[in-house]
All heavy atoms as a GROMACS GRO file, in nm:
protein
  650
    1MET      N    1  11.584   7.267   9.013
    1MET     CA    2  11.495   7.375   8.978
    1MET      C    3  11.386   7.324   8.885
    1MET      O    4  11.273   7.373   8.890
    1MET     CB    5  11.578   7.486   8.913
    1MET     CG    6  11.521   7.621   8.920
    1MET     SD    7  11.499   7.672   9.089
    1MET     CE    8  11.422   7.825   9.064
    2LYS      N    9  11.418   7.228   8.802
    2LYS     CA   10  11.319   7.173   8.710
    2LYS      C   11  11.206   7.106   8.788
    2LYS      O   12  11.088   7.120   8.751
    2LYS     CB   13  11.385   7.073   8.617
    2LYS     CG   14  11.292   7.013   8.516
    2LYS     CD   15  11.363   6.915   8.425
    2LYS     CE   16  11.264   6.852   8.330
    2LYS     NZ   17  11.325   6.751   8.245
    3ALA      N   18  11.238   7.038   8.896
    3ALA     CA   19  11.136   6.972   8.977
    3ALA      C   20  11.043   7.073   9.042
    3ALA      O   21  10.922   7.048   9.058
    3ALA     CB   22  11.202   6.884   9.083
    4PHE      N   23  11.096   7.188   9.078
    4PHE     CA   24  11.014   7.294   9.138
    4PHE      C   25  10.907   7.341   9.040
    4PHE      O   26  10.789   7.353   9.075
    4PHE     CB   27  11.104   7.410   9.182
    4PHE     CG   28  11.029   7.529   9.231
    4PHE    CD1   29  10.965   7.527   9.353
    4PHE    CD2   30  11.023   7.644   9.153
    4PHE    CE1   31  10.895   7.639   9.398
    4PHE    CE2   32  10.954   7.755   9.197
    4PHE     CZ   33  10.889   7.752   9.321
    5PHE      N   34  10.946   7.367   8.917
    5PHE     CA   35  10.851   7.414   8.816
    5PHE      C   36  10.755   7.303   8.776
    5PHE      O   37  10.638   7.330   8.744
    5PHE     CB   38  10.924   7.472   8.696
    5PHE     CG   39  10.988   7.604   8.725
    5PHE    CD1   40  11.125   7.617   8.731
    5PHE    CD2   41  10.910   7.716   8.750
    5PHE    CE1   42  11.184   7.738   8.759
    5PHE    CE2   43  10.968   7.838   8.779
    5PHE     CZ   44  11.106   7.850   8.783
    6GLU      N   45  10.800   7.180   8.776
    6GLU     CA   46  10.709   7.069   8.748
    6GLU      C   47  10.607   7.052   8.861
    6GLU      O   48  10.492   7.014   8.837
    6GLU     CB   49  10.787   6.940   8.726
    6GLU     CG   50  10.859   6.938   8.593
    6GLU     CD   51  10.944   6.813   8.574
    6GLU    OE1   52  10.963   6.738   8.671
    6GLU    OE2   53  10.993   6.794   8.461
    7ALA      N   54  10.647   7.081   8.984
    7ALA     CA   55  10.553   7.076   9.095
    7ALA      C   56  10.447   7.184   9.082
    7ALA      O   57  10.329   7.160   9.109
    7ALA     CB   58  10.628   7.090   9.227
    8ILE      N   59  10.488   7.303   9.040
    8ILE     CA   60  10.391   7.411   9.017
    8ILE      C   61  10.295   7.372   8.905
    8ILE      O   62  10.173   7.391   8.915
    8ILE     CB   63  10.464   7.542   8.985
    8ILE    CG1   64  10.539   7.592   9.108
    8ILE    CG2   65  10.365   7.649   8.937
    8ILE    CD1   66  10.625   7.712   9.082
    9GLN      N   67  10.348   7.312   8.799
    9GLN     CA   68  10.264   7.267   8.689
    9GLN      C   69  10.165   7.162   8.737
    9GLN      O   70  10.046   7.168   8.706
    9GLN     CB   71  10.350   7.210   8.577
    9GLN     CG   72  10.268   7.147   8.466
    9GLN     CD   73  10.354   7.070   8.366
    9GLN    OE1   74  10.477   7.077   8.373
    9GLN    NE2   75  10.291   6.999   8.278
   10SER      N   76  10.212   7.068   8.814
   10SER     CA   77  10.124   6.964   8.866
   10SER      C   78  10.016   7.021   8.956
   10SER      O   79   9.900   6.979   8.950
   10SER     CB   80  10.207   6.861   8.942
   10SER     OG   81  10.123   6.766   9.003
   11LEU      N   82  10.051   7.118   9.039
   11LEU     CA   83   9.953   7.181   9.127
   11LEU      C   84   9.839   7.242   9.047
   11LEU      O   85   9.722   7.220   9.076
   11LEU     CB   86  10.020   7.287   9.214
   11LEU     CG   87   9.926   7.374   9.297
   11LEU    CD1   88   9.863   7.291   9.409
   11LEU    CD2   89  10.001   7.493   9.352
   12PHE      N   90   9.876   7.319   8.945
   12PHE     CA   91   9.773   7.388   8.869
   12PHE      C   92   9.696   7.294   8.777
   12PHE      O   93   9.573   7.297   8.774
   12PHE     CB   94   9.834   7.502   8.786
   12PHE     CG   95   9.857   7.625   8.869
   12PHE    CD1   96   9.977   7.646   8.934
   12PHE    CD2   97   9.757   7.718   8.882
   12PHE    CE1   98   9.997   7.759   9.010
   12PHE    CE2   99   9.775   7.832   8.958
   12PHE     CZ  100   9.896   7.852   9.023
   13VAL      N  101   9.765   7.209   8.703
   13VAL     CA  102   9.699   7.124   8.605
   13VAL      C  103   9.619   7.013   8.672
   13VAL      O  104   9.505   6.985   8.634
   13VAL     CB  105   9.803   7.065   8.507
   13VAL    CG1  106   9.740   6.962   8.415
   13VAL    CG2  107   9.865   7.176   8.425
   14ASP      N  108   9.674   6.950   8.773
   14ASP     CA  109   9.609   6.835   8.833
   14ASP      C  110   9.509   6.869   8.943
   14ASP      O  111   9.422   6.786   8.974
   14ASP     CB  112   9.715   6.740   8.890
   14ASP     CG  113   9.805   6.683   8.782
   14ASP    OD1  114   9.762   6.677   8.666
   14ASP    OD2  115   9.921   6.647   8.815
   15PHE      N  116   9.518   6.989   9.002
   15PHE     CA  117   9.430   7.020   9.114
   15PHE      C  118   9.348   7.147   9.092
   15PHE      O  119   9.226   7.143   9.098
   15PHE     CB  120   9.511   7.034   9.244
   15PHE     CG  121   9.580   6.906   9.282
   15PHE    CD1  122   9.717   6.894   9.264
   15PHE    CD2  123   9.510   6.800   9.333
   15PHE    CE1  124   9.782   6.777   9.299
   15PHE    CE2  125   9.573   6.682   9.368
   15PHE     CZ  126   9.710   6.670   9.350
   16LEU      N  127   9.414   7.259   9.070
   16LEU     CA  128   9.344   7.387   9.068
   16LEU      C  129   9.258   7.410   8.944
   16LEU      O  130   9.158   7.482   8.950
   16LEU     CB  131   9.444   7.501   9.086
   16LEU     CG  132   9.522   7.500   9.218
   16LEU    CD1  133   9.619   7.616   9.223
   16LEU    CD2  134   9.428   7.504   9.337
   17PHE      N  135   9.295   7.350   8.831
   17PHE     CA  136   9.218   7.370   8.709
   17PHE      C  137   9.117   7.258   8.684
   17PHE      O  138   9.048   7.260   8.582
   17PHE     CB  139   9.310   7.382   8.588
   17PHE     CG  140   9.386   7.512   8.582
   17PHE    CD1  141   9.504   7.521   8.512
   17PHE    CD2  142   9.339   7.626   8.645
   17PHE    CE1  143   9.575   7.640   8.506
   17PHE    CE2  144   9.408   7.746   8.640
   17PHE     CZ  145   9.526   7.752   8.570
   18LYS      N  146   9.103   7.164   8.773
   18LYS     CA  147   9.006   7.055   8.755
   18LYS      C  148   8.862   7.106   8.744
   18LYS      O  149   8.787   7.058   8.661
   18LYS     CB  150   9.016   6.951   8.867
   18LYS     CG  151   9.132   6.856   8.850
   18LYS     CD  152   9.115   6.772   8.726
   18LYS     CE  153   9.233   6.678   8.715
   18LYS     NZ  154   9.237   6.611   8.585
   19PRO      N  155   8.821   7.203   8.828
   19PRO     CA  156   8.684   7.254   8.810
   19PRO      C  157   8.661   7.317   8.672
   19PRO      O  158   8.553   7.306   8.615
   19PRO     CB  159   8.668   7.358   8.920
   19PRO     CG  160   8.769   7.322   9.021
   19PRO     CD  161   8.882   7.260   8.947
   20LEU      N  162   8.762   7.381   8.617
   20LEU     CA  163   8.748   7.440   8.485
   20LEU      C  164   8.739   7.333   8.377
   20LEU      O  165   8.666   7.348   8.279
   20LEU     CB  166   8.864   7.535   8.456
   20LEU     CG  167   8.874   7.655   8.551
   20LEU    CD1  168   8.997   7.737   8.518
   20LEU    CD2  169   8.749   7.738   8.545
   21ASP      N  170   8.812   7.224   8.394
   21ASP     CA  171   8.799   7.111   8.301
   21ASP      C  172   8.659   7.052   8.309
   21ASP      O  173   8.601   7.014   8.207
   21ASP     CB  174   8.904   7.004   8.332
   21ASP     CG  175   9.044   7.048   8.297
   21ASP    OD1  176   9.058   7.140   8.213
   21ASP    OD2  177   9.139   6.991   8.353
   22TRP      N  178   8.604   7.044   8.430
   22TRP     CA  179   8.468   6.992   8.447
   22TRP      C  180   8.367   7.083   8.377
   22TRP      O  181   8.274   7.035   8.310
   22TRP     CB  182   8.436   6.980   8.596
   22TRP     CG  183   8.297   6.935   8.622
   22TRP    CD1  184   8.248   6.809   8.608
   22TRP    CD2  185   8.189   7.017   8.664
   22TRP    NE1  186   8.115   6.808   8.640
   22TRP    CE2  187   8.076   6.935   8.675
   22TRP    CE3  188   8.176   7.151   8.694
   22TRP    CZ2  189   7.952   6.983   8.714
   22TRP    CZ3  190   8.053   7.199   8.732
   22TRP    CH2  191   7.944   7.115   8.742
   23LEU      N  192   8.384   7.216   8.389
   23LEU     CA  193   8.294   7.309   8.322
   23LEU      C  194   8.307   7.299   8.170
   23LEU      O  195   8.209   7.310   8.097
   23LEU     CB  196   8.323   7.452   8.366
   23LEU     CG  197   8.260   7.497   8.496
   23LEU    CD1  198   8.307   7.637   8.531
   23LEU    CD2  199   8.111   7.490   8.490
   24ARG      N  200   8.428   7.280   8.122
   24ARG     CA  201   8.449   7.267   7.978
   24ARG      C  202   8.378   7.143   7.924
   24ARG      O  203   8.314   7.147   7.818
   24ARG     CB  204   8.598   7.260   7.947
   24ARG     CG  205   8.630   7.255   7.800
   24ARG     CD  206   8.778   7.272   7.775
   24ARG     NE  207   8.861   7.199   7.867
   24ARG     CZ  208   8.920   7.083   7.838
   24ARG    NH1  209   8.904   7.028   7.719
   24ARG    NH2  210   8.996   7.023   7.926
   25ALA      N  211   8.385   7.033   7.997
   25ALA     CA  212   8.316   6.911   7.956
   25ALA      C  213   8.164   6.926   7.970
   25ALA      O  214   8.088   6.873   7.889
   25ALA     CB  215   8.366   6.793   8.038
   26LEU      N  216   8.120   6.998   8.072
   26LEU     CA  217   7.977   7.018   8.094
   26LEU      C  218   7.916   7.103   7.984
   26LEU      O  219   7.800   7.083   7.946
   26LEU     CB  220   7.955   7.084   8.231
   26LEU     CG  221   7.811   7.115   8.270
   26LEU    CD1  222   7.732   6.986   8.284
   26LEU    CD2  223   7.808   7.194   8.399
   27GLU      N  224   7.993   7.197   7.930
   27GLU     CA  225   7.939   7.284   7.826
   27GLU      C  226   7.899   7.206   7.702
   27GLU      O  227   7.805   7.242   7.632
   27GLU     CB  228   8.042   7.391   7.789
   27GLU     CG  229   7.988   7.492   7.690
   27GLU     CD  230   8.091   7.596   7.651
   27GLU    OE1  231   8.208   7.580   7.684
   27GLU    OE2  232   8.050   7.693   7.586
   28LEU      N  233   7.967   7.098   7.674
   28LEU     CA  234   7.932   7.017   7.558
   28LEU      C  235   7.797   6.947   7.577
   28LEU      O  236   7.727   6.918   7.480
   28LEU     CB  237   8.042   6.914   7.531
   28LEU     CG  238   8.179   6.972   7.496
   28LEU    CD1  239   8.280   6.861   7.483
   28LEU    CD2  240   8.172   7.056   7.370
   29ASP      N  241   7.761   6.920   7.702
   29ASP     CA  242   7.634   6.853   7.730
   29ASP      C  243   7.520   6.952   7.752
   29ASP      O  244   7.410   6.933   7.700
   29ASP     CB  245   7.647   6.765   7.855
   29ASP     CG  246   7.744   6.650   7.834
   29ASP    OD1  247   7.759   6.606   7.718
   29ASP    OD2  248   7.804   6.607   7.934
   30ASN      N  249   7.544   7.056   7.831
   30ASN     CA  250   7.438   7.149   7.866
   30ASN      C  251   7.496   7.289   7.880
   30ASN      O  252   7.559   7.322   7.980
   30ASN     CB  253   7.371   7.106   7.997
   30ASN     CG  254   7.246   7.185   8.026
   30ASN    OD1  255   7.222   7.288   7.967
   30ASN    ND2  256   7.168   7.135   8.120
   31TRP      N  257   7.472   7.372   7.778
   31TRP     CA  258   7.528   7.507   7.777
   31TRP      C  259   7.472   7.591   7.890
   31TRP      O  260   7.543   7.669   7.952
   31TRP     CB  261   7.497   7.571   7.642
   31TRP     CG  262   7.556   7.708   7.626
   31TRP    CD1  263   7.680   7.737   7.581
   31TRP    CD2  264   7.493   7.832   7.658
   31TRP    NE1  265   7.699   7.873   7.581
   31TRP    CE2  266   7.585   7.934   7.627
   31TRP    CE3  267   7.369   7.868   7.706
   31TRP    CZ2  268   7.557   8.068   7.645
   31TRP    CZ3  269   7.341   8.003   7.725
   31TRP    CH2  270   7.435   8.101   7.694
   32TRP      N  271   7.341   7.580   7.917
   32TRP     CA  272   7.275   7.661   8.019
   32TRP      C  273   7.332   7.632   8.157
   32TRP      O  274   7.355   7.725   8.236
   32TRP     CB  275   7.125   7.638   8.018
   32TRP     CG  276   7.062   7.693   7.894
   32TRP    CD1  277   7.024   7.622   7.784
   32TRP    CD2  278   7.035   7.830   7.865
   32TRP    NE1  279   6.974   7.707   7.690
   32TRP    CE2  280   6.979   7.836   7.737
   32TRP    CE3  281   7.052   7.948   7.936
   32TRP    CZ2  282   6.940   7.955   7.679
   32TRP    CZ3  283   7.013   8.067   7.878
   32TRP    CH2  284   6.958   8.070   7.751
   33LEU      N  285   7.353   7.508   8.189
   33LEU     CA  286   7.406   7.473   8.320
   33LEU      C  287   7.550   7.520   8.335
   33LEU      O  288   7.588   7.570   8.441
   33LEU     CB  289   7.397   7.321   8.342
   33LEU     CG  290   7.433   7.270   8.479
   33LEU    CD1  291   7.340   7.332   8.584
   33LEU    CD2  292   7.422   7.119   8.483
   34ALA      N  293   7.628   7.508   8.231
   34ALA     CA  294   7.768   7.550   8.238
   34ALA      C  295   7.780   7.702   8.255
   34ALA      O  296   7.869   7.750   8.325
   34ALA     CB  297   7.844   7.505   8.113
   35ASN      N  298   7.690   7.777   8.195
   35ASN     CA  299   7.698   7.922   8.204
   35ASN      C  300   7.617   7.979   8.320
   35ASN      O  301   7.618   8.100   8.342
   35ASN     CB  302   7.652   7.986   8.073
   35ASN     CG  303   7.759   7.969   7.967
   35ASN    OD1  304   7.870   8.013   7.986
   35ASN    ND2  305   7.724   7.905   7.858
   36SER      N  306   7.550   7.894   8.394
   36SER     CA  307   7.474   7.943   8.510
   36SER      C  308   7.567   8.004   8.615
   36SER      O  309   7.530   8.098   8.684
   36SER     CB  310   7.390   7.831   8.570
   36SER     OG  311   7.473   7.729   8.622
   37ILE      N  312   7.687   7.952   8.626
   37ILE     CA  313   7.784   8.008   8.721
   37ILE      C  314   7.818   8.152   8.682
   37ILE      O  315   7.824   8.241   8.768
   37ILE     CB  316   7.910   7.921   8.728
   37ILE    CG1  317   7.874   7.784   8.786
   37ILE    CG2  318   8.018   7.987   8.809
   37ILE    CD1  319   7.983   7.684   8.780
   38SER      N  320   7.834   8.179   8.555
   38SER     CA  321   7.862   8.314   8.509
   38SER      C  322   7.745   8.406   8.540
   38SER      O  323   7.764   8.520   8.585
   38SER     CB  324   7.889   8.316   8.359
   38SER     OG  325   8.004   8.241   8.330
   39TRP      N  326   7.623   8.358   8.516
   39TRP     CA  327   7.505   8.441   8.544
   39TRP      C  328   7.489   8.468   8.693
   39TRP      O  329   7.448   8.578   8.732
   39TRP     CB  330   7.380   8.375   8.487
   39TRP     CG  331   7.376   8.384   8.338
   39TRP    CD1  332   7.398   8.283   8.250
   39TRP    CD2  333   7.353   8.501   8.259
   39TRP    NE1  334   7.390   8.330   8.122
   39TRP    CE2  335   7.362   8.463   8.124
   39TRP    CE3  336   7.327   8.633   8.290
   39TRP    CZ2  337   7.345   8.554   8.022
   39TRP    CZ3  338   7.309   8.723   8.187
   39TRP    CH2  339   7.318   8.684   8.055
   40ILE      N  340   7.520   8.371   8.775
   40ILE     CA  341   7.513   8.392   8.920
   40ILE      C  342   7.614   8.498   8.963
   40ILE      O  343   7.582   8.588   9.042
   40ILE     CB  344   7.536   8.259   8.995
   40ILE    CG1  345   7.416   8.166   8.974
   40ILE    CG2  346   7.561   8.282   9.143
   40ILE    CD1  347   7.439   8.024   9.021
   41LEU      N  348   7.735   8.493   8.910
   41LEU     CA  349   7.836   8.593   8.944
   41LEU      C  350   7.798   8.731   8.892
   41LEU      O  351   7.821   8.832   8.960
   41LEU     CB  352   7.972   8.552   8.889
   41LEU     CG  353   8.035   8.429   8.956
   41LEU    CD1  354   8.164   8.391   8.886
   41LEU    CD2  355   8.060   8.455   9.103
   42ILE      N  356   7.736   8.738   8.775
   42ILE     CA  357   7.689   8.866   8.722
   42ILE      C  358   7.580   8.923   8.812
   42ILE      O  359   7.577   9.044   8.841
   42ILE     CB  360   7.640   8.851   8.577
   42ILE    CG1  361   7.759   8.829   8.485
   42ILE    CG2  362   7.559   8.972   8.532
   42ILE    CD1  363   7.722   8.792   8.343
   43ALA      N  364   7.489   8.838   8.860
   43ALA     CA  365   7.382   8.884   8.949
   43ALA      C  366   7.438   8.934   9.082
   43ALA      O  367   7.394   9.038   9.133
   43ALA     CB  368   7.282   8.770   8.974
   44ILE      N  369   7.537   8.865   9.136
   44ILE     CA  370   7.599   8.909   9.262
   44ILE      C  371   7.668   9.044   9.243
   44ILE      O  372   7.653   9.135   9.325
   44ILE     CB  373   7.697   8.802   9.313
   44ILE    CG1  374   7.621   8.678   9.360
   44ILE    CG2  375   7.785   8.858   9.425
   44ILE    CD1  376   7.708   8.559   9.390
   45CYS      N  377   7.742   9.059   9.135
   45CYS     CA  378   7.810   9.187   9.108
   45CYS      C  379   7.708   9.299   9.086
   45CYS      O  380   7.729   9.412   9.131
   45CYS     CB  381   7.902   9.174   8.988
   45CYS     SG  382   8.047   9.074   9.019
   46GLY      N  383   7.599   9.268   9.017
   46GLY     CA  384   7.494   9.368   8.995
   46GLY      C  385   7.431   9.413   9.125
   46GLY      O  386   7.405   9.533   9.145
   47TYR      N  387   7.406   9.320   9.215
   47TYR     CA  388   7.348   9.355   9.345
   47TYR      C  389   7.442   9.447   9.423
   47TYR      O  390   7.398   9.548   9.479
   47TYR     CB  391   7.318   9.230   9.426
   47TYR     CG  392   7.280   9.262   9.569
   47TYR    CD1  393   7.156   9.313   9.600
   47TYR    CD2  394   7.373   9.246   9.672
   47TYR    CE1  395   7.122   9.345   9.730
   47TYR    CE2  396   7.341   9.279   9.802
   47TYR     CZ  397   7.215   9.328   9.831
   47TYR     OH  398   7.183   9.361   9.960
   48TYR      N  399   7.569   9.413   9.430
   48TYR     CA  400   7.662   9.495   9.506
   48TYR      C  401   7.688   9.630   9.439
   48TYR      O  402   7.716   9.728   9.508
   48TYR     CB  403   7.792   9.420   9.534
   48TYR     CG  404   7.774   9.320   9.645
   48TYR    CD1  405   7.772   9.185   9.621
   48TYR    CD2  406   7.751   9.364   9.775
   48TYR    CE1  407   7.753   9.094   9.724
   48TYR    CE2  408   7.731   9.274   9.878
   48TYR     CZ  409   7.732   9.140   9.852
   48TYR     OH  410   7.711   9.051   9.953
   49MET      N  411   7.677   9.637   9.308
   49MET     CA  412   7.689   9.766   9.241
   49MET      C  413   7.569   9.853   9.278
   49MET      O  414   7.584   9.973   9.306
   49MET     CB  415   7.697   9.749   9.090
   49MET     CG  416   7.712   9.880   9.016
   49MET     SD  417   7.719   9.860   8.839
   49MET     CE  418   7.887   9.805   8.824
   50TYR      N  419   7.450   9.795   9.281
   50TYR     CA  420   7.330   9.868   9.323
   50TYR      C  421   7.346   9.916   9.468
   50TYR      O  422   7.314  10.030   9.499
   50TYR     CB  423   7.206   9.778   9.309
   50TYR     CG  424   7.085   9.834   9.378
   50TYR    CD1  425   7.013   9.939   9.321
   50TYR    CD2  426   7.042   9.783   9.499
   50TYR    CE1  427   6.901   9.992   9.385
   50TYR    CE2  428   6.932   9.836   9.564
   50TYR     CZ  429   6.862   9.940   9.506
   50TYR     OH  430   6.753   9.991   9.569
   51TYR      N  431   7.393   9.830   9.556
   51TYR     CA  432   7.412   9.866   9.696
   51TYR      C  433   7.512   9.980   9.710
   51TYR      O  434   7.491  10.074   9.786
   51TYR     CB  435   7.460   9.744   9.776
   51TYR     CG  436   7.492   9.774   9.919
   51TYR    CD1  437   7.391   9.788  10.013
   51TYR    CD2  438   7.624   9.790   9.961
   51TYR    CE1  439   7.420   9.817  10.146
   51TYR    CE2  440   7.654   9.820  10.092
   51TYR     CZ  441   7.552   9.833  10.185
   51TYR     OH  442   7.581   9.862  10.315
   52TRP      N  443   7.621   9.974   9.634
   52TRP     CA  444   7.725  10.076   9.640
   52TRP      C  445   7.670  10.211   9.594
   52TRP      O  446   7.692  10.315   9.657
   52TRP     CB  447   7.844  10.032   9.556
   52TRP     CG  448   7.956  10.130   9.550
   52TRP    CD1  449   8.014  10.198   9.652
   52TRP    CD2  450   8.025  10.171   9.432
   52TRP    NE1  451   8.116  10.278   9.605
   52TRP    CE2  452   8.125  10.262   9.470
   52TRP    CE3  453   8.015  10.136   9.299
   52TRP    CZ2  454   8.211  10.321   9.380
   52TRP    CZ3  455   8.100  10.195   9.208
   52TRP    CH2  456   8.198  10.286   9.250
   53ILE      N  457   7.596  10.211   9.483
   53ILE     CA  458   7.539  10.335   9.431
   53ILE      C  459   7.436  10.390   9.528
   53ILE      O  460   7.427  10.512   9.548
   53ILE     CB  461   7.480  10.312   9.291
   53ILE    CG1  462   7.594  10.285   9.192
   53ILE    CG2  463   7.397  10.430   9.245
   53ILE    CD1  464   7.549  10.242   9.055
   54LYS      N  465   7.359  10.302   9.591
   54LYS     CA  466   7.261  10.347   9.691
   54LYS      C  467   7.331  10.414   9.809
   54LYS      O  468   7.287  10.518   9.857
   54LYS     CB  469   7.178  10.228   9.739
   54LYS     CG  470   7.064  10.267   9.831
   54LYS     CD  471   6.982  10.146   9.870
   54LYS     CE  472   7.056  10.074   9.981
   54LYS     NZ  473   6.978   9.972  10.048
   55GLN      N  474   7.441  10.356   9.855
   55GLN     CA  475   7.516  10.417   9.965
   55GLN      C  476   7.577  10.550   9.923
   55GLN      O  477   7.579  10.645  10.002
   55GLN     CB  478   7.626  10.322  10.014
   55GLN     CG  479   7.574  10.198  10.082
   55GLN     CD  480   7.500  10.232  10.209
   55GLN    OE1  481   7.543  10.316  10.288
   55GLN    NE2  482   7.387  10.166  10.229
   56LEU      N  483   7.628  10.561   9.802
   56LEU     CA  484   7.680  10.688   9.753
   56LEU      C  485   7.572  10.794   9.751
   56LEU      O  486   7.595  10.910   9.787
   56LEU     CB  487   7.740  10.671   9.614
   56LEU     CG  488   7.873  10.599   9.604
   56LEU    CD1  489   7.910  10.578   9.458
   56LEU    CD2  490   7.981  10.675   9.675
   57ARG      N  491   7.451  10.756   9.710
   57ARG     CA  492   7.341  10.850   9.705
   57ARG      C  493   7.302  10.896   9.846
   57ARG      O  494   7.274  11.014   9.866
   57ARG     CB  495   7.221  10.786   9.636
   57ARG     CG  496   7.107  10.885   9.614
   57ARG     CD  497   6.992  10.825   9.537
   57ARG     NE  498   7.039  10.790   9.403
   57ARG     CZ  499   7.004  10.678   9.341
   57ARG    NH1  500   6.925  10.591   9.398
   57ARG    NH2  501   7.048  10.653   9.220
   58ILE      N  502   7.304  10.805   9.943
   58ILE     CA  503   7.272  10.841  10.081
   58ILE      C  504   7.371  10.945  10.134
   58ILE      O  505   7.332  11.046  10.193
   58ILE     CB  506   7.268  10.716  10.171
   58ILE    CG1  507   7.147  10.630  10.137
   58ILE    CG2  508   7.269  10.753  10.317
   58ILE    CD1  509   7.149  10.493  10.203
   59PHE      N  510   7.500  10.922  10.114
   59PHE     CA  511   7.600  11.015  10.163
   59PHE      C  512   7.596  11.147  10.086
   59PHE      O  513   7.622  11.253  10.143
   59PHE     CB  514   7.740  10.954  10.156
   59PHE     CG  515   7.767  10.856  10.265
   59PHE    CD1  516   7.765  10.720  10.241
   59PHE    CD2  517   7.795  10.900  10.393
   59PHE    CE1  518   7.790  10.630  10.343
   59PHE    CE2  519   7.820  10.811  10.495
   59PHE     CZ  520   7.817  10.675  10.470
   60ASP      N  521   7.562  11.142   9.958
   60ASP     CA  522   7.555  11.265   9.879
   60ASP      C  523   7.437  11.350   9.925
   60ASP      O  524   7.449  11.472   9.937
   60ASP     CB  525   7.541  11.230   9.731
   60ASP     CG  526   7.554  11.352   9.643
   60ASP    OD1  527   7.642  11.436   9.672
   60ASP    OD2  528   7.478  11.362   9.545
   61GLU      N  529   7.323  11.287   9.953
   61GLU     CA  530   7.206  11.362   9.998
   61GLU      C  531   7.225  11.418  10.139
   61GLU      O  532   7.172  11.524  10.171
   61GLU     CB  533   7.081  11.275   9.993
   61GLU     CG  534   7.037  11.245   9.851
   61GLU     CD  535   6.925  11.144   9.844
   61GLU    OE1  536   6.887  11.087   9.950
   61GLU    OE2  537   6.875  11.119   9.734
   62ALA      N  538   7.300  11.347  10.223
   62ALA     CA  539   7.326  11.394  10.359
   62ALA      C  540   7.429  11.507  10.362
   62ALA      O  541   7.439  11.580  10.460
   62ALA     CB  542   7.371  11.279  10.448
   63GLY      N  543   7.506  11.520  10.257
   63GLY     CA  544   7.607  11.625  10.249
   63GLY      C  545   7.731  11.596  10.332
   63GLY      O  546   7.808  11.686  10.362
   64THR      N  547   7.753  11.470  10.369
   64THR     CA  548   7.868  11.436  10.451
   64THR      C  549   7.992  11.402  10.370
   64THR      O  550   8.100  11.387  10.426
   64THR     CB  551   7.835  11.316  10.542
   64THR    OG1  552   7.796  11.206  10.459
   64THR    CG2  553   7.724  11.350  10.638
   65GLU      N  554   7.976  11.390  10.240
   65GLU     CA  555   8.091  11.354  10.157
   65GLU      C  556   8.172  11.478  10.122
   65GLU      O  557   8.118  11.579  10.078
   65GLU     CB  558   8.044  11.284  10.029
   65GLU     CG  559   8.156  11.230   9.948
   65GLU     CD  560   8.106  11.145   9.832
   65GLU    OE1  561   7.989  11.114   9.827
   65GLU    OE2  562   8.191  11.111   9.749
   66ASN      N  563   8.302  11.471  10.146
   66ASN     CA  564   8.391  11.583  10.116
   66ASN      C  565   8.437  11.569   9.971
   66ASN      O  566   8.516  11.482   9.939
   66ASN     CB  567   8.510  11.581  10.211
   66ASN     CG  568   8.595  11.705  10.194
   66ASN    OD1  569   8.565  11.792  10.115
   66ASN    ND2  570   8.703  11.712  10.270
   67GLN      N  571   8.385  11.657   9.884
   67GLN     CA  572   8.421  11.651   9.742
   67GLN      C  573   8.523  11.757   9.704
   67GLN      O  574   8.540  11.787   9.587
   67GLN     CB  575   8.295  11.664   9.657
   67GLN     CG  576   8.201  11.548   9.673
   67GLN     CD  577   8.081  11.558   9.582
   67GLN    OE1  578   8.056  11.660   9.522
   67GLN    NE2  579   8.006  11.451   9.574
   68ASP      N  580   8.589  11.812   9.801
   68ASP     CA  581   8.692  11.912   9.775
   68ASP      C  582   8.811  11.842   9.707
   68ASP      O  583   8.847  11.730   9.741
   68ASP     CB  584   8.735  11.974   9.907
   68ASP     CG  585   8.832  12.088   9.887
   68ASP    OD1  586   8.838  12.142   9.776
   68ASP    OD2  587   8.899  12.124   9.986
   69THR      N  588   8.872  11.908   9.612
   69THR     CA  589   8.983  11.845   9.540
   69THR      C  590   9.106  11.830   9.627
   69THR      O  591   9.197  11.753   9.595
   69THR     CB  592   9.021  11.926   9.414
   69THR    OG1  593   9.051  12.059   9.454
   69THR    CG2  594   8.908  11.924   9.315
   70THR      N  595   9.112  11.902   9.740
   70THR     CA  596   9.225  11.888   9.830
   70THR      C  597   9.188  11.803   9.952
   70THR      O  598   9.243  11.822  10.061
   70THR     CB  599   9.274  12.026   9.876
   70THR    OG1  600   9.167  12.093   9.941
   70THR    CG2  601   9.324  12.108   9.758
   71ALA      N  602   9.093  11.712   9.935
   71ALA     CA  603   9.051  11.628  10.046
   71ALA      C  604   9.161  11.533  10.089
   71ALA      O  605   9.167  11.490  10.204
   71ALA     CB  606   8.927  11.549  10.008
   72HIS      N  607   9.248  11.498   9.997
   72HIS     CA  608   9.359  11.409  10.029
   72HIS      C  609   9.491  11.487  10.023
   72HIS      O  610   9.508  11.576   9.941
   72HIS     CB  611   9.365  11.292   9.931
   72HIS     CG  612   9.242  11.209   9.934
   72HIS    ND1  613   9.216  11.119  10.033
   72HIS    CD2  614   9.137  11.200   9.849
   72HIS    CE1  615   9.101  11.060  10.010
   72HIS    NE2  616   9.050  11.107   9.899
   73SER      N  617   9.580  11.450  10.108
   73SER     CA  618   9.705  11.526  10.118
   73SER      C  619   9.789  11.515   9.991
   73SER      O  620   9.863  11.607   9.958
   73SER     CB  621   9.786  11.476  10.238
   73SER     OG  622   9.820  11.340  10.220
   74PHE      N  623   9.776  11.407   9.916
   74PHE     CA  624   9.859  11.393   9.796
   74PHE      C  625   9.806  11.476   9.678
   74PHE      O  626   9.872  11.489   9.577
   74PHE     CB  627   9.873  11.246   9.755
   74PHE     CG  628   9.743  11.178   9.724
   74PHE    CD1  629   9.687  11.183   9.598
   74PHE    CD2  630   9.678  11.105   9.821
   74PHE    CE1  631   9.568  11.120   9.568
   74PHE    CE2  632   9.560  11.040   9.795
   74PHE     CZ  633   9.505  11.050   9.667
   75LEU      N  634   9.686  11.534   9.692
   75LEU     CA  635   9.632  11.620   9.586
   75LEU      C  636   9.665  11.767   9.605
   75LEU      O  637   9.632  11.850   9.522
   75LEU     CB  638   9.479  11.603   9.578
   75LEU     CG  639   9.430  11.466   9.533
   75LEU    CD1  640   9.280  11.460   9.542
   75LEU    CD2  641   9.476  11.438   9.392
   76LYS      N  642   9.730  11.802   9.715
   76LYS     CA  643   9.762  11.943   9.742
   76LYS      C  644   9.877  11.990   9.657
   76LYS      O  645   9.961  11.922   9.615
   76LYS     CB  646   9.795  11.961   9.891
   76LYS     CG  647   9.673  11.946   9.976
   76LYS     CD  648   9.707  11.969  10.121
   76LYS     CE  649   9.584  11.951  10.206
   76LYS     NZ  650   9.609  11.969  10.346
   0.00000   0.00000   0.00000
């Protein structure tokens, strides 16, 4: 059983967390480059939040959204 947990440790430490180690080392050299990944992810999430709100507005203006509190059977 000990070998099983050591294999899991090796998987995460030696393979899956290597990109995070690279980012940690990169931050010491260039903060902007290391945090650019975070800014890219924030921009992607912002775009999809805008898209989602736009779609909600379209359905709300069309009147096709059922806002009745008993719309789902588990709310009855």
